[in-house]
C-alpha positions, 0 to 999 in steps of 0.5 A: 512509516512507523512512528513510536509516540509516548501516550502523553506526547500523543495527547498533545499532538493528536491532530498531527498524528492523525494527519500521519495516519491519513497518509497511511503511516502507523502510529505506535502508542507507548508507555515508558517505551513499551508499545501498547497500541497501534493506530492505523488508517481505517479503510474498507478498500484493500491496501494498494501495497498489499494488493500489488504484493499479492499480484506479484506473488501470483506471477504469470499463473493467470496468463494463458500458456499460448499468450504472447506479448508482441502486441502485433494486434495493435499495429498495422502492417506498416508498424503504425497504431491501428 
């Protein structure tokens, strides 16, 4: 979620805004309704949403052409798990 906050208001609600940033919300600081700066969570880990989007765009290109998805190797001849 993106939250727009005036600079003066942000000064009084700093702890609350940091709690929002911790849960991956983005804070946009504004002065007279003009956006000035963005506050986002710092992490050296990739954002899970960005990683998921990358994997989805990749699709099945990394899957070999002869691969199947029947999972027959996980079950015995009676259909029970091995």
